[in-house]
C-alpha positions as YAML, in Angstrom:
chain: A
units: angstrom
residues:
- id: 1
  name: UNK
  ca: [281.24, 59.53, -61.03]
- id: 2
  name: UNK
  ca: [277.94, 60.67, -59.48]
- id: 3
  name: UNK
  ca: [277.51, 63.26, -62.20]
- id: 4
  name: UNK
  ca: [277.59, 60.53, -64.85]
- id: 5
  name: UNK
  ca: [274.74, 58.78, -63.10]
- id: 6
  name: UNK
  ca: [272.68, 61.92, -62.45]
- id: 7
  name: UNK
  ca: [272.80, 63.26, -66.01]
- id: 8
  name: UNK
  ca: [270.99, 60.29, -67.62]
- id: 9
  name: UNK
  ca: [268.46, 60.20, -64.79]
- id: 10
  name: UNK
  ca: [267.67, 63.89, -65.25]
- id: 11
  name: UNK
  ca: [267.33, 63.41, -69.01]
- id: 12
  name: UNK
  ca: [264.95, 60.51, -68.43]
- id: 13
  name: UNK
  ca: [262.87, 62.55, -65.99]
- id: 14
  name: UNK
  ca: [262.62, 65.47, -68.40]
- id: 15
  name: UNK
  ca: [261.66, 63.17, -71.26]
- id: 16
  name: UNK
  ca: [258.86, 61.74, -69.13]
- id: 17
  name: UNK
  ca: [257.46, 65.20, -68.47]
- id: 18
  name: UNK
  ca: [257.63, 66.15, -72.14]
- id: 19
  name: UNK
  ca: [255.72, 63.02, -73.12]
- id: 20
  name: UNK
  ca: [252.63, 64.18, -71.25]
- id: 21
  name: UNK
  ca: [252.10, 67.07, -73.66]
- id: 22
  name: UNK
  ca: [251.87, 64.97, -76.83]
- id: 23
  name: UNK
  ca: [248.07, 65.22, -77.08]
- id: 24
  name: UNK
  ca: [247.62, 68.54, -75.27]
- id: 25
  name: UNK
  ca: [246.70, 70.57, -78.36]
- id: 26
  name: UNK
  ca: [244.35, 68.01, -79.87]
- id: 27
  name: UNK
  ca: [242.67, 67.58, -76.49]
- id: 28
  name: UNK
  ca: [242.00, 71.29, -76.07]
- id: 29
  name: UNK
  ca: [240.91, 71.93, -79.64]
- id: 30
  name: UNK
  ca: [238.75, 68.79, -79.66]
- id: 31
  name: UNK
  ca: [236.93, 69.84, -76.50]
- id: 32
  name: UNK
  ca: [236.39, 73.38, -77.79]
- id: 33
  name: UNK
  ca: [235.02, 72.14, -81.12]
- id: 34
  name: UNK
  ca: [232.78, 69.59, -79.44]
- id: 35
  name: UNK
  ca: [231.29, 72.18, -77.07]
- id: 36
  name: UNK
  ca: [230.52, 74.47, -80.03]
- id: 37
  name: UNK
  ca: [228.88, 71.59, -81.91]
- id: 38
  name: UNK
  ca: [226.97, 70.54, -78.79]
- id: 39
  name: UNK
  ca: [225.62, 74.08, -78.35]
- id: 40
  name: UNK
  ca: [224.56, 74.11, -81.99]
- id: 41
  name: UNK
  ca: [222.81, 70.74, -81.61]
- id: 42
  name: UNK
  ca: [221.02, 72.05, -78.54]
- id: 43
  name: UNK
  ca: [219.90, 75.17, -80.40]
- id: 44
  name: UNK
  ca: [218.57, 72.98, -83.21]
- id: 45
  name: UNK
  ca: [216.48, 70.98, -80.75]
- id: 46
  name: UNK
  ca: [218.49, 67.77, -80.56]
- id: 47
  name: UNK
  ca: [219.22, 68.07, -76.83]
- id: 48
  name: UNK
  ca: [216.81, 65.27, -75.89]
- id: 49
  name: UNK
  ca: [218.41, 62.49, -77.92]
- id: 50
  name: UNK
  ca: [220.40, 59.61, -76.48]
- id: 51
  name: UNK
  ca: [223.41, 60.50, -78.65]
- id: 52
  name: UNK
  ca: [223.39, 64.03, -77.25]
- id: 53
  name: UNK
  ca: [223.45, 62.65, -73.70]
- id: 54
  name: UNK
  ca: [226.33, 60.31, -74.56]
- id: 55
  name: UNK
  ca: [228.26, 63.20, -76.07]
- id: 56
  name: UNK
  ca: [227.68, 65.36, -73.01]
- id: 57
  name: UNK
  ca: [228.95, 62.67, -70.65]
- id: 58
  name: UNK
  ca: [231.99, 62.02, -72.85]
- id: 59
  name: UNK
  ca: [232.82, 65.73, -72.89]
- id: 60
  name: UNK
  ca: [232.57, 65.86, -69.12]
- id: 61
  name: UNK
  ca: [234.99, 62.94, -68.90]
- id: 62
  name: UNK
  ca: [237.32, 64.55, -71.44]
- id: 63
  name: UNK
  ca: [237.40, 67.78, -69.45]
- id: 64
  name: UNK
  ca: [238.21, 65.82, -66.29]
- id: 65
  name: UNK
  ca: [241.04, 64.00, -68.05]
- id: 66
  name: UNK
  ca: [242.34, 67.33, -69.34]
- id: 67
  name: UNK
  ca: [242.50, 68.65, -65.78]
- id: 68
  name: UNK
  ca: [244.52, 65.60, -64.72]
- id: 69
  name: UNK
  ca: [246.78, 65.90, -67.79]
- id: 70
  name: UNK
  ca: [245.63, 62.61, -69.34]
- id: 71
  name: UNK
  ca: [245.68, 64.24, -72.76]
- id: 72
  name: UNK
  ca: [245.56, 61.11, -74.92]
- id: 73
  name: UNK
  ca: [242.37, 59.86, -73.29]
- id: 74
  name: UNK
  ca: [240.95, 63.37, -73.39]
- id: 75
  name: UNK
  ca: [241.55, 63.65, -77.15]
- id: 76
  name: UNK
  ca: [239.93, 60.26, -77.77]
- id: 77
  name: UNK
  ca: [236.88, 61.13, -75.67]
- id: 78
  name: UNK
  ca: [236.48, 64.50, -77.40]
- id: 79
  name: UNK
  ca: [236.59, 62.84, -80.81]
- id: 80
  name: UNK
  ca: [234.06, 60.22, -79.72]
- id: 81
  name: UNK
  ca: [231.82, 62.98, -78.35]
- id: 82
  name: UNK
  ca: [231.94, 64.75, -81.70]
- id: 83
  name: UNK
  ca: [230.84, 61.50, -83.35]
- id: 84
  name: UNK
  ca: [227.81, 61.27, -81.04]
- id: 85
  name: UNK
  ca: [226.98, 64.93, -81.68]
- id: 86
  name: UNK
  ca: [226.92, 64.22, -85.42]
- id: 87
  name: UNK
  ca: [224.69, 61.20, -84.73]
- id: 88
  name: UNK
  ca: [222.39, 63.37, -82.61]
- id: 89
  name: UNK
  ca: [222.06, 65.96, -85.35]
- id: 90
  name: UNK
  ca: [221.31, 63.17, -87.84]
- id: 91
  name: UNK
  ca: [218.46, 62.01, -85.64]
- id: 92
  name: UNK
  ca: [220.06, 58.77, -84.45]
...
């Protein structure tokens, strides 16, 4: 009888762990792409803009969320950072 109770609990626990990896790839690739774009914006001389600063702080937050395995928030922050990098390069 105990086995019938333990099996669904174990399945539920394993499903919870698997759910944390849903945004892992997009988080990592988004951060990598954003850092490359940020370096390019810096090389082009856009490092002093407000958008650049916003992007830098978002990337820092995304990296922190990645370390704590909050991959969905990380992916969203990385995408938002890339938006601000594009705005920085456009002079806004």
